[in-house]
BATORMI-401699 format. One line per 8 residues: number of its first residue (from 1); their letters; for each residue x, y, z of N, C-alpha, C. Coordinates in steps of 0.001 Angstrom, whole numbers, always signed. Example, Ala and Ser with C-alpha at 12.3 -4.5 7.8 and 13.67 -1.06 7.14 Angstrom:
REM BATORMI-401699
1 = AS = +13190,-5690,+7800,+12300,-4500,+7800,+13200,-3300,+7800 ~ +12850,-2250,+7080,+13670,-1060,+7140,+12900,+30,+7870
***
This chain:
REM BATORMI-401699
1 = MTVLILAA = +59415,+43448,+10510,+58317,+42964,+9680,+57694,+41305,+10101 ~ +59126,+40971,+10294,+58929,+39075,+10572,+58442,+39269,+11982 ~ +59073,+39680,+12849,+58387,+39405,+14072,+57077,+39998,+14299 ~ +56365,+40749,+13370,+54729,+40999,+13490,+54188,+39611,+12626 ~ +54681,+38863,+11892,+54240,+38238,+10989,+54123,+37453,+12053 ~ +55510,+36574,+12582,+55640,+35707,+13574,+54316,+35733,+14950 ~ +54395,+36914,+15211,+53528,+37216,+16410,+51813,+36902,+16044 ~ +51681,+37496,+14752,+50078,+36866,+14090,+49880,+35614,+14290
9 = GLSSAAAA = +50907,+35224,+13730,+50788,+33453,+13097,+50917,+32834,+14932 ~ +51465,+33119,+15884,+50968,+32620,+16916,+49733,+32824,+18096 ~ +49255,+33870,+17186,+48194,+34589,+17752,+46863,+33588,+17574 ~ +47117,+33436,+15737,+46312,+32381,+15263,+45977,+31033,+15830 ~ +47196,+30725,+15902,+47253,+29480,+16564,+47152,+29240,+17607 ~ +46939,+29774,+18578,+46609,+30367,+19571,+44961,+30218,+20001 ~ +44509,+30501,+19131,+43304,+30836,+19182,+42343,+30056,+18377 ~ +43180,+28908,+18084,+42407,+27629,+17258,+42766,+26364,+18231
17 = APEVLRFG = +43211,+26687,+19084,+43895,+25538,+19996,+42048,+25146,+20758 ~ +42179,+23722,+20481,+41029,+23303,+21031,+41450,+23489,+22396 ~ +39783,+23612,+23094,+39532,+23950,+24580,+38547,+22985,+25546 ~ +38693,+22398,+26435,+38505,+21637,+27361,+36880,+22075,+27623 ~ +36102,+21887,+27611,+34978,+22427,+28134,+34352,+21116,+29113 ~ +33708,+21626,+30390,+33109,+20568,+31183,+31564,+20871,+31419 ~ +30762,+19665,+31180,+29356,+20078,+31121,+29047,+19024,+32347 ~ +27999,+19614,+33247,+27585,+19040,+34151,+26452,+18032,+34095
25 = LDENGFPP = +26733,+17135,+34982,+25314,+15678,+34582,+24951,+14992,+36185 ~ +23837,+14830,+36014,+23317,+14575,+37654,+23958,+13062,+37562 ~ +24565,+12623,+38520,+25285,+11574,+39003,+24714,+10150,+38689 ~ +23146,+10398,+39066,+21999,+9628,+38855,+21626,+9342,+37893 ~ +21641,+9945,+37100,+21465,+9595,+35394,+19770,+10066,+35274 ~ +19503,+10159,+34112,+18399,+10504,+33327,+17699,+10477,+32242 ~ +18389,+8986,+31965,+17835,+7861,+30254,+16443,+8932,+30038 ~ +16552,+8836,+28897,+17606,+8503,+27534,+18539,+9683,+27550
33 = LYFKPSAA = +18064,+11071,+27997,+18979,+11982,+28215,+20535,+12027,+28394 ~ +20445,+11060,+29205,+22047,+11062,+30055,+22314,+9535,+30946 ~ +22867,+8872,+31131,+22967,+7628,+31584,+23820,+7917,+33126 ~ +23860,+7006,+33830,+24686,+6917,+34909,+26409,+6573,+34295 ~ +27498,+7384,+35388,+28767,+7197,+34872,+28991,+5852,+34781 ~ +28951,+4730,+35329,+29102,+3533,+35187,+28572,+2770,+33790 ~ +27148,+3336,+33264,+26731,+2745,+32124,+27627,+3001,+31315 ~ +27282,+1877,+30071,+27827,+2094,+27974,+27564,+2588,+27264
41 = ERGVFEQI = +25955,+3306,+27758,+25609,+3682,+26802,+25743,+5361,+27068 ~ +24998,+6060,+26154,+25863,+7197,+26052,+24250,+8131,+25285 ~ +24086,+8864,+26518,+22861,+9462,+26008,+22533,+10660,+25310 ~ +21556,+10897,+25120,+20895,+12424,+23874,+22215,+13144,+23968 ~ +22293,+13786,+25314,+23307,+15135,+25466,+24912,+14650,+25354 ~ +25353,+13504,+25350,+26653,+13189,+25335,+26750,+12935,+23824 ~ +26266,+12503,+22881,+26000,+12459,+21544,+26259,+13735,+20471 ~ +25395,+14219,+21158,+25203,+15693,+20959,+26888,+16249,+21000
49 = FDEAAKIT = +27086,+16359,+21537,+28529,+16962,+22474,+29594,+16017,+21325 ~ +29247,+14842,+21511,+30227,+13950,+20337,+30322,+14366,+19059 ~ +28899,+14680,+18224,+28921,+15644,+17481,+29198,+16619,+17199 ~ +28950,+17411,+17918,+29354,+18825,+17813,+31223,+18850,+18289 ~ +31800,+18058,+18542,+33216,+17962,+19014,+34024,+17682,+17908 ~ +33626,+16923,+16929,+33645,+16612,+15264,+33949,+18267,+14643 ~ +33244,+18936,+15007,+33083,+20318,+13999,+33819,+21292,+14448 ~ +33543,+21526,+16094,+34671,+22385,+16989,+35803,+22191,+17134
57 = GDRYVPVF = +36502,+20852,+17094,+37485,+20461,+17536,+37908,+20604,+18766 ~ +36702,+20808,+19624,+36719,+20970,+21250,+36743,+19970,+22254 ~ +37099,+20157,+23673,+37074,+18385,+23666,+35599,+19133,+24993 ~ +34424,+18071,+25349,+33584,+18404,+25580,+33752,+17228,+27074 ~ +33627,+17259,+28121,+34032,+16212,+29240,+33062,+16038,+30601 ~ +32089,+15296,+30606,+30991,+15086,+31625,+31874,+15219,+32402 ~ +31109,+16013,+33595,+31328,+15849,+35246,+29590,+15432,+35829 ~ +30081,+14150,+36582,+29060,+13915,+37202,+28909,+14531,+38846
65 = LPNKRKIK = +27793,+14779,+39154,+27960,+14810,+40354,+26083,+15527,+40964 ~ +26084,+15208,+42249,+24539,+15439,+42610,+24093,+16397,+42100 ~ +22791,+16341,+41436,+21869,+17419,+40603,+21892,+18769,+42102 ~ +21755,+18716,+43019,+21367,+19714,+43735,+23100,+21023,+43883 ~ +23956,+19766,+43894,+25219,+20850,+43309,+25529,+21305,+41883 ~ +24943,+20568,+41305,+24994,+21301,+39931,+24802,+22753,+39416 ~ +24119,+23174,+40263,+23939,+24585,+40236,+25044,+25930,+40528 ~ +25244,+25162,+41927,+26750,+25945,+42546,+27579,+25733,+41800
73 = AFEDKEID = +28046,+24372,+41495,+29175,+23900,+40388,+29250,+24763,+39347 ~ +28228,+25421,+38774,+27966,+26489,+37453,+28608,+27355,+38029 ~ +28272,+28089,+39050,+28557,+29090,+39649,+29828,+29165,+40304 ~ +30588,+28394,+40616,+31786,+28288,+40832,+32893,+28007,+39962 ~ +32397,+28034,+38755,+32996,+27780,+37633,+33760,+26262,+37409 ~ +33064,+25153,+38372,+33742,+24231,+38241,+33256,+23293,+37250 ~ +31749,+23552,+36335,+31502,+22838,+35349,+31463,+24392,+34445 ~ +31557,+24329,+33208,+31450,+25342,+32200,+29756,+25470,+31298
81 = IEPGVSPE = +29337,+23811,+31284,+28119,+23980,+30672,+27082,+22924,+31077 ~ +25648,+23525,+31289,+24854,+22904,+31262,+23293,+22558,+30292 ~ +23255,+20875,+30200,+22932,+21042,+28707,+21062,+20681,+29133 ~ +20811,+21142,+28207,+19067,+20560,+27834,+18454,+21887,+29154 ~ +18434,+22903,+29094,+18098,+24134,+29597,+16764,+25186,+29277 ~ +15875,+25521,+30420,+15262,+26787,+29368,+15823,+27459,+30486 ~ +15767,+28847,+29691,+16203,+30128,+30599,+15372,+30185,+31650 ~ +14370,+29810,+31947,+13592,+30396,+32621,+13479,+29476,+34058
89 = WRKAQAAV = +14044,+28581,+33997,+14773,+27412,+35258,+15536,+28114,+35643 ~ +16460,+28912,+35255,+17614,+29807,+35604,+17933,+31187,+35838 ~ +16586,+31718,+36141,+16660,+33101,+35954,+17779,+33825,+37011 ~ +17635,+32981,+38907,+18407,+33969,+39818,+19808,+33373,+39083 ~ +20203,+33046,+37763,+21959,+33192,+37060,+21711,+33478,+36601 ~ +21093,+34263,+35814,+21278,+35119,+34450,+22084,+35787,+34236 ~ +22756,+36527,+35419,+24210,+36970,+35273,+25454,+36313,+34493 ~ +25605,+35465,+35067,+26787,+34384,+34823,+26365,+33081,+33552
97 = SLYSAYFS = +24998,+33715,+33166,+24580,+32416,+31865,+24681,+32833,+30546 ~ +24725,+32169,+29537,+24862,+32177,+28077,+23974,+31570,+27650 ~ +23766,+31235,+26242,+22857,+30047,+26394,+22635,+30298,+24713 ~ +23003,+28746,+24542,+23069,+28084,+22822,+21872,+28782,+22053 ~ +21406,+28232,+20611,+20748,+28341,+20286,+19547,+27129,+20570 ~ +18360,+27338,+20704,+17360,+26100,+21132,+17476,+24810,+20080 ~ +17256,+23781,+21046,+18254,+22796,+19831,+16584,+21588,+20311 ~ +15559,+22019,+21078,+14569,+20690,+21100,+13716,+21508,+22140
105 = ETEEVLLY = +12846,+20815,+22390,+11537,+21149,+22810,+11370,+20044,+24202 ~ +11029,+20173,+25195,+11041,+19324,+26343,+9227,+19666,+26677 ~ +8878,+18722,+26879,+7508,+18686,+27055,+7546,+17575,+28749 ~ +6862,+18229,+29722,+6990,+18007,+31234,+5202,+17231,+31101 ~ +5332,+16068,+31448,+4073,+15256,+31532,+3716,+14425,+33485 ~ +2483,+14267,+33822,+2657,+13795,+35217,+2095,+12183,+34683 ~ +2499,+11671,+35630,+2075,+9754,+35741,+1839,+9777,+37173 ~ +745,+8717,+36666,+164,+8449,+38333,+177,+6662,+38098
113 = HKNDKRDF = -488,+6277,+39338,-484,+4256,+39010,-1570,+3991,+38544 ~ -1513,+2443,+37602,-2327,+1950,+37208,-3705,+2315,+38197 ~ -3565,+1907,+39203,-4628,+1471,+40269,-5530,+2419,+40795 ~ -4836,+4081,+40595,-5562,+5336,+41177,-6356,+5657,+39961 ~ -7755,+5110,+40192,-8704,+5596,+39584,-9173,+7000,+39667 ~ -9041,+8195,+40298,-9357,+9484,+40688,-9016,+10059,+39448 ~ -9369,+11100,+39180,-9559,+11989,+38066,-8493,+12891,+38061 ~ -7218,+12677,+36654,-6156,+13081,+36676,-6217,+13811,+35345
121 = AKLSDMKG = -7471,+14136,+34818,-7717,+14947,+33670,-7064,+16278,+33334 ~ -7001,+17108,+34580,-6570,+18312,+34215,-5581,+18715,+35292 ~ -4673,+19777,+34977,-3814,+20221,+36356,-3998,+20392,+37481 ~ -5384,+21206,+38025,-5830,+21180,+38875,-6329,+19968,+39343 ~ -6237,+19427,+38889,-6896,+18029,+40015,-6018,+17400,+40699 ~ -4794,+18046,+40360,-3665,+17741,+41631,-3875,+18682,+42892 ~ -4802,+19455,+42818,-4905,+19963,+44458,-5099,+18741,+45336 ~ -4663,+19295,+46917,-4691,+18555,+48012,-4259,+17075,+47924
129 = RTLGGIAG = -3525,+16684,+46579,-2849,+15743,+46292,-990,+15928,+46661 ~ -411,+14814,+46930,+1379,+15091,+46658,+1408,+14557,+45274 ~ +2547,+15572,+45038,+3363,+15885,+44089,+4790,+15435,+44043 ~ +5442,+14080,+43339,+6925,+13428,+43597,+7644,+14304,+42739 ~ +8935,+14846,+43196,+9547,+15589,+42154,+11053,+15303,+42568 ~ +12071,+15604,+42205,+13613,+15444,+42219,+13927,+16579,+42401 ~ +15051,+16484,+44021,+15373,+17738,+44335,+16362,+18475,+43712 ~ +16196,+19610,+43468,+16978,+20525,+43098,+16192,+21265,+41244
137 = FVYPEFAK = +15130,+20305,+40985,+14619,+20388,+40012,+13358,+21940,+40091 ~ +13196,+22331,+39247,+12385,+23482,+39534,+10628,+23026,+38919 ~ +9695,+23091,+39308,+8454,+23369,+38995,+7536,+24344,+38868 ~ +7507,+25449,+37713,+7175,+26781,+38218,+5671,+26640,+37676 ~ +5241,+25781,+37261,+3385,+25420,+36805,+2560,+25128,+38107 ~ +3790,+24443,+39445,+2749,+24522,+40244,+3421,+25148,+41175 ~ +4326,+26049,+41412,+5089,+26952,+42378,+3741,+27451,+43344 ~ +2808,+28235,+42810,+2283,+29076,+43758,+1179,+27883,+44724
145 = EIQAGQIK = +831,+26842,+44044,+455,+25655,+44412,+889,+25421,+45542 ~ +2541,+24925,+45730,+2824,+24144,+46323,+3170,+25387,+47798 ~ +3693,+26036,+47475,+3729,+27267,+48435,+2618,+27774,+49454 ~ +1300,+27466,+48331,+219,+27853,+49060,-267,+26789,+50223 ~ -180,+25611,+49924,-87,+24135,+50684,-1269,+23432,+49711 ~ -1719,+24189,+48580,-2655,+23288,+47833,-2331,+21935,+47350 ~ -914,+21893,+46915,-576,+20763,+46581,+886,+20523,+47511 ~ +1107,+19202,+48116,+2048,+19083,+48628,+3327,+18680,+47868
153 = RDDSKDRE = +4728,+18873,+47901,+5718,+18441,+47063,+6589,+17431,+47687 ~ +6753,+16153,+47302,+7541,+15443,+47992,+8965,+14914,+46899 ~ +9884,+15541,+47625,+11026,+15353,+46664,+12010,+14186,+46656 ~ +12521,+13372,+45763,+13728,+12563,+46141,+14733,+13039,+45164 ~ +16231,+11957,+45276,+17354,+12565,+45127,+17447,+12257,+43535 ~ +16894,+11410,+43079,+16892,+10998,+41623,+15025,+10404,+41089 ~ +15514,+10207,+39658,+14213,+10027,+38944,+13677,+8299,+39745 ~ +15013,+7558,+39560,+14564,+6137,+40260,+13856,+6170,+41465
161 = MMIQKLIK = +14081,+6818,+42555,+13649,+6749,+43847,+12480,+7240,+43818 ~ +12209,+8616,+42709,+10668,+9108,+42272,+9771,+8038,+42152 ~ +10053,+7485,+40909,+9458,+6876,+40485,+8639,+5125,+41444 ~ +9561,+5091,+42217,+9545,+3811,+43474,+8495,+4460,+44033 ~ +8728,+5599,+44757,+7527,+6222,+45393,+6594,+5728,+44934 ~ +6122,+6353,+43453,+4943,+6000,+42589,+4283,+4705,+42709 ~ +5061,+3912,+42527,+4321,+2314,+42230,+4247,+1998,+43454 ~ +4604,+2437,+44644,+4617,+2067,+46134,+3283,+2929,+46501
169 = QRVDAIIL = +2689,+3837,+45594,+1703,+5118,+45855,+1816,+5625,+47057 ~ +3117,+6141,+47372,+3623,+7069,+48288,+3575,+8458,+48067 ~ +2998,+8320,+46705,+2911,+9954,+46588,+1657,+9900,+45026 ~ +979,+10892,+44974,+73,+10368,+43813,+188,+10681,+42592 ~ +1452,+11299,+42147,+1672,+12152,+41148,+3168,+12206,+40868 ~ +3949,+11957,+39854,+5220,+12452,+39509,+5318,+13284,+38533 ~ +6036,+14145,+37946,+6160,+14842,+36587,+7898,+14169,+36010 ~ +7386,+14581,+35224,+9227,+13862,+34155,+8622,+14615,+32675
177 = PRVVAEYW = +10161,+14616,+31907,+10237,+15191,+30549,+9069,+13619,+30035 ~ +8636,+14055,+28991,+8116,+13127,+28108,+8914,+12314,+27492 ~ +9810,+12191,+26853,+10534,+11437,+26508,+11347,+10655,+27490 ~ +11647,+10590,+28933,+12226,+10197,+30100,+11119,+9340,+30134 ~ +9822,+9735,+30672,+8452,+8853,+31107,+8571,+7875,+30213 ~ +8927,+8047,+28791,+8068,+7159,+27695,+9680,+6216,+27548 ~ +10549,+6299,+27773,+11996,+5611,+27887,+11706,+4968,+29166 ~ +11472,+5102,+30164,+11550,+4145,+31279,+10304,+3286,+30752
185 = IKTEDKDR = +8878,+3571,+30794,+7875,+2906,+30128,+8346,+1542,+29488 ~ +9127,+2029,+28654,+9240,+1063,+27221,+10372,+341,+27821 ~ +11153,+640,+28420,+12642,-85,+28672,+12689,-632,+30536 ~ +11499,-222,+31171,+11513,-958,+32706,+10141,-1176,+33124 ~ +8877,-735,+32649,+8065,-718,+33352,+7569,-2261,+32910 ~ +7604,-3480,+33192,+7323,-4691,+32802,+6013,-4490,+33595 ~ +5629,-3862,+34456,+4331,-4286,+35384,+3518,-3518,+34582 ~ +3548,-2747,+33399,+2452,-1324,+33674,+2138,-905,+34460
193 = ALRLGPSV = +3036,-406,+35407,+2673,+230,+36504,+1685,+1451,+36570 ~ +2586,+1721,+35481,+1855,+3710,+35405,+1595,+3983,+34407 ~ +882,+5137,+34457,+450,+5228,+33151,+248,+6992,+33010 ~ +474,+7589,+32083,+819,+8840,+31545,-412,+9682,+31380 ~ -127,+11020,+32417,-1620,+11822,+32485,-1182,+13028,+31563 ~ -1610,+14515,+31646,-1860,+15428,+30832,-592,+15786,+30882 ~ -283,+16453,+29855,+992,+17616,+29641,+1275,+18703,+30595 ~ +2116,+19018,+31289,+2349,+20207,+32170,+2551,+21561,+31501
201 = SKRAIAFR = +3509,+21163,+30647,+4064,+22425,+29835,+4988,+21768,+28739 ~ +5255,+22837,+27840,+5979,+22885,+26984,+7411,+23856,+26471 ~ +8412,+23661,+26554,+9770,+24863,+26645,+10814,+24176,+26063 ~ +11366,+25441,+25183,+12452,+25212,+24403,+13556,+24786,+25540 ~ +14469,+24071,+25135,+15776,+24092,+25481,+16828,+24655,+24927 ~ +18182,+24271,+25740,+19208,+25005,+25033,+20047,+24366,+25984 ~ +21597,+24971,+25292,+22877,+24489,+26405,+22919,+26068,+26753 ~ +23617,+25978,+28607,+24017,+26549,+29376,+24897,+26944,+29638
209 = FHASKKAG = +26104,+27882,+29140,+27194,+28239,+28928,+27642,+29079,+30122 ~ +28497,+28942,+30508,+29263,+29930,+32135,+29523,+31175,+30998 ~ +29220,+32400,+31517,+29545,+33949,+30889,+30969,+34155,+30601 ~ +32151,+33136,+30996,+33219,+33126,+30780,+33456,+32433,+29729 ~ +32933,+31588,+29257,+33001,+30741,+28060,+32375,+31326,+26755 ~ +32711,+32594,+26425,+31560,+33455,+25320,+31801,+32442,+23874 ~ +33357,+32363,+23927,+34158,+32143,+22624,+33617,+30464,+22549 ~ +33609,+30046,+23630,+33239,+28038,+23475,+32030,+28035,+23150
217 = LKRFDKAL = +31097,+29063,+23156,+29794,+29298,+23062,+29694,+29450,+21668 ~ +30021,+30410,+21057,+29828,+30908,+19601,+30322,+29880,+18994 ~ +31862,+28807,+19018,+31679,+27746,+18211,+31080,+26791,+18597 ~ +30692,+26207,+19757,+29552,+25303,+19988,+28308,+25727,+18892 ~ +27839,+26985,+19274,+26474,+27457,+18718,+26694,+26975,+16880 ~ +27490,+27587,+16175,+27399,+27199,+14789,+27498,+25700,+14536 ~ +28200,+25015,+15700,+28120,+23510,+15546,+26384,+23056,+15684 ~ +25985,+23093,+16264,+25036,+23199,+17115,+24153,+23341,+15905
225 = KQLIDKGK = +24140,+24314,+15104,+23248,+24926,+14205,+23226,+23972,+12771 ~ +24633,+23667,+12732,+24974,+22619,+11615,+23904,+21159,+11835 ~ +24073,+20658,+13176,+23601,+19628,+13493,+22009,+19553,+13197 ~ +21356,+20899,+13363,+20401,+20706,+13404,+19688,+20969,+12241 ~ +20292,+21318,+10934,+20172,+21509,+9899,+20407,+20216,+8993 ~ +21101,+19592,+9606,+21135,+18375,+8991,+20479,+17161,+9627 ~ +19881,+17318,+10419,+18701,+16455,+11240,+19133,+15911,+12207 ~ +20405,+15825,+12531,+21211,+14848,+13278,+20555,+14986,+14503
233 = IREIFASF = +20242,+16124,+15688,+19800,+16032,+16870,+18273,+15249,+16646 ~ +17698,+15326,+15744,+16606,+14283,+15329,+16596,+12794,+15510 ~ +17721,+12565,+14693,+17879,+11623,+14457,+18977,+11086,+15893 ~ +19088,+11563,+16738,+19600,+10710,+17942,+18735,+11240,+18646 ~ +17642,+11940,+19064,+16708,+11670,+19892,+15408,+10145,+19619 ~ +15501,+10162,+18071,+14656,+8765,+17636,+15114,+8226,+17818 ~ +16641,+7918,+18030,+17159,+6143,+18307,+17298,+5912,+19561 ~ +16033,+6582,+20614,+15712,+6114,+21661,+14505,+5871,+21668
241 = Q = +13679,+6334,+21126,+12438,+5977,+20701,+11856,+4390,+20965
***
């Protein structure tokens, strides 16, 4: 009987032990969702993990790597979590992916140069033009047109390079989440060089966990729902507006 009680106690202690979970971020940053590793600021995703850690007891550790490498790193279990993802973007990895509750919505928008007087009122106006994107990102709304050659896609390694191409008018438009676009305009667009165009899409986003981290997801999901109910997620996003 004593042996059984001791064994049960050890099992319970092991189950309660904190787990280290690695989340992948693009090394070039995507403010305000996350910043470069050299930056002092902690972005939206990092702050959410900070709050979740207080509830779960787990440690969430950022791993910065090239965006194109991030998907392969997830498959190889070099990272355990990819934050801010729509399941539609990762259909090819459905077998190794589990998702948290949706915690926010991302609205993708087009941005144009202020000197471009052409009509960009609707998405079909992009036909025959060049769309700037980020390597490794998927843009389902334009996939057919890009494949058919009706829209030319021009990829950059990161957000900053893509924006600079638009400022120099080497592309006709770029696509970014509204929260990222508005943050850049607020903090960096001193010359008011860019203007917001139409909304491209709206999608609910979640945290993608590797299928091998089911227990970690269960703890995180419980914490995330608490943060949502208390308005903490909304508060974190609002702090960057």
